[in-house]
matplotlib code that plots the C-alpha trace (Angstrom):
import matplotlib.pyplot as plt

x = [28.7, 32.4, 31.5, 29.5, 32.5, 35.0, 33.2, 32.5, 28.7, 28.8, 31.5, 33.7, 31.0, 31.2, 32.9, 35.3, 38.2, 36.6, 39.8, 39.4, 35.7, 36.4, 39.0, 36.5, 33.8, 36.4, 37.5, 33.9, 33.3, 36.6, 35.9, 32.5, 34.1, 36.6, 33.7, 31.7, 34.5, 37.7, 40.9, 40.0, 36.9, 38.8, 41.6, 39.3, 37.4, 40.7, 41.7, 38.3, 38.1, 41.6, 40.8, 37.6, 39.5, 42.0, 39.2, 37.0, 39.9, 40.9, 37.3, 36.7, 40.1, 40.5, 39.6, 41.2, 44.9, 46.9, 43.9, 43.2, 39.8, 39.1, 35.8, 37.5, 38.0, 38.0, 41.8, 41.4, 39.1, 41.7, 44.5, 42.7, 41.6, 45.2, 46.4, 43.7, 44.8, 47.9, 46.3, 43.4, 45.9, 47.6, 44.3, 43.3, 46.6, 46.5, 42.9, 41.1, 37.4, 36.2, 34.1, 37.4, 39.4, 41.1, 40.9, 44.6, 45.1, 42.3, 43.1, 46.7, 45.9, 43.6, 45.9, 49.1, 47.2, 46.0, 49.6, 51.2, 48.5, 48.8, 52.6, 53.4, 56.9, 59.1, 57.2, 53.8, 55.0, 56.6, 53.3, 51.4, 53.8, 52.8, 49.8, 47.8, 44.9, 47.2, 49.1, 45.8, 45.4, 49.1, 49.9, 47.1, 48.2, 51.7, 50.3, 48.2, 51.2, 53.4, 50.5, 50.0, 53.7, 53.7, 50.6, 52.2, 55.5, 53.7, 51.6, 54.8, 56.5, 53.5, 53.4, 57.1, 56.9, 53.5, 53.1]
y = [49.1, 49.6, 51.4, 48.4, 46.2, 48.7, 49.0, 45.3, 45.5, 47.9, 46.3, 49.4, 51.6, 49.9, 52.0, 52.2, 50.5, 49.7, 47.8, 45.4, 45.0, 44.3, 41.7, 40.1, 39.9, 38.5, 35.9, 34.7, 34.5, 32.8, 30.2, 29.6, 29.3, 26.8, 24.8, 24.8, 24.0, 23.7, 25.2, 25.2, 27.4, 29.7, 30.0, 30.8, 33.3, 35.0, 35.4, 36.8, 39.2, 40.4, 41.2, 42.9, 44.8, 46.3, 47.3, 48.8, 50.7, 52.1, 53.2, 54.7, 56.5, 57.8, 61.3, 61.1, 60.4, 59.6, 58.7, 55.5, 56.0, 53.9, 52.8, 50.9, 47.4, 45.1, 45.2, 43.7, 41.0, 40.0, 40.1, 38.2, 35.5, 35.3, 34.7, 32.0, 30.2, 28.9, 26.9, 26.0, 24.5, 22.6, 21.1, 20.2, 18.7, 16.3, 15.4, 17.0, 17.4, 20.8, 21.2, 21.4, 24.6, 24.4, 27.6, 28.3, 28.6, 31.1, 33.1, 33.3, 34.2, 37.0, 38.4, 38.3, 39.9, 42.7, 43.1, 43.3, 45.6, 48.0, 47.8, 47.9, 46.4, 46.2, 45.5, 46.2, 49.8, 50.2, 49.3, 51.6, 54.4, 54.2, 56.4, 55.0, 52.7, 49.7, 50.4, 50.3, 46.6, 45.7, 46.6, 44.3, 41.5, 41.7, 41.7, 38.7, 36.9, 37.5, 36.5, 33.3, 32.4, 33.3, 31.2, 28.3, 28.7, 28.9, 25.8, 23.9, 25.1, 24.1, 20.6, 20.2, 21.3, 20.0, 16.7]
z = [61.3, 62.0, 65.3, 66.5, 65.9, 67.3, 70.6, 70.4, 70.6, 73.5, 75.7, 75.1, 76.7, 80.1, 82.7, 84.4, 82.6, 79.2, 78.2, 81.1, 80.4, 76.8, 77.8, 80.2, 77.5, 75.2, 77.8, 78.3, 74.5, 74.0, 76.5, 74.9, 71.4, 72.8, 74.3, 71.1, 68.6, 70.6, 69.3, 65.6, 66.1, 68.5, 65.9, 63.1, 65.2, 66.3, 62.6, 61.7, 64.6, 64.0, 60.3, 61.3, 64.0, 61.6, 59.3, 62.1, 63.6, 60.2, 59.6, 63.1, 63.3, 59.7, 60.7, 64.1, 63.6, 66.6, 68.8, 70.6, 72.2, 75.3, 73.9, 71.0, 72.5, 69.5, 69.9, 73.4, 72.0, 69.4, 71.8, 74.5, 72.1, 70.8, 74.4, 74.9, 71.7, 73.5, 76.2, 73.9, 71.4, 74.2, 75.5, 71.9, 71.2, 74.2, 73.4, 76.2, 75.8, 74.5, 77.7, 79.7, 79.9, 83.4, 85.3, 85.9, 82.1, 81.4, 84.5, 83.5, 79.9, 81.2, 83.8, 81.7, 78.8, 81.0, 82.4, 79.0, 77.6, 80.5, 81.0, 77.3, 77.3, 74.3, 71.1, 72.7, 73.5, 70.1, 68.4, 70.7, 69.9, 66.2, 67.0, 64.0, 63.5, 62.9, 66.1, 68.1, 67.0, 67.0, 70.6, 71.8, 69.4, 70.8, 74.3, 73.5, 72.0, 75.0, 77.3, 75.4, 75.6, 79.3, 79.9, 78.1, 80.0, 83.4, 82.6, 81.6, 84.8, 87.0, 85.4, 86.1, 89.7, 90.8, 88.8]

ax = plt.figure().add_subplot(projection="3d")
ax.plot(x, y, z, "-o")
ax.set_aspect("equal")
plt.show()
C-alpha cells in the first residue's frame, strides 16, 4: 500500500519528468479540493497527504538509504498543495466563491514550486542533502512553502501595480 501512495496512484510512473507530472496531477486535484471545500478542505488534505507521505517514503526507502527514486512523487503532491494553500487561503479569507481560483495564482504556485523544487535553494537543498526518507519529503515541503510565499507576494504586488 505504501508504494501506491509513494507513486501517487501511478503519477510517478509517467515519463518523462515524473516530478513535473506528479506536480501537475497534484495541481489538478488541489484545484478540485479547493472547489469542493475551499481552503479548509485543501488544508486538511495537505496535512493528511503530508503525514501519509512521510510514512510512505519511510516504508519505501527503509532498505534503500540515500535514494530518492524519481517515481516517488507523493512529496511533490504535498509540496504543491502547500504552495496552493497560500492563494486558497487568501481567496477564502476575502469571501470568494469556492468555484473561483483565478489562473494567475495557480499558475504561479505551480511554476514557483517547480522552480524551487528543481533549483533547491537554501533550506530546500539542505533538506535534499539529508539523503534520507524524511529529506525526500522535507525538500518539497520547503519548496512548497517558498512557492506559496512567492505566489502570495506576486499577488500582492500585482494588486498594488494593476489595481
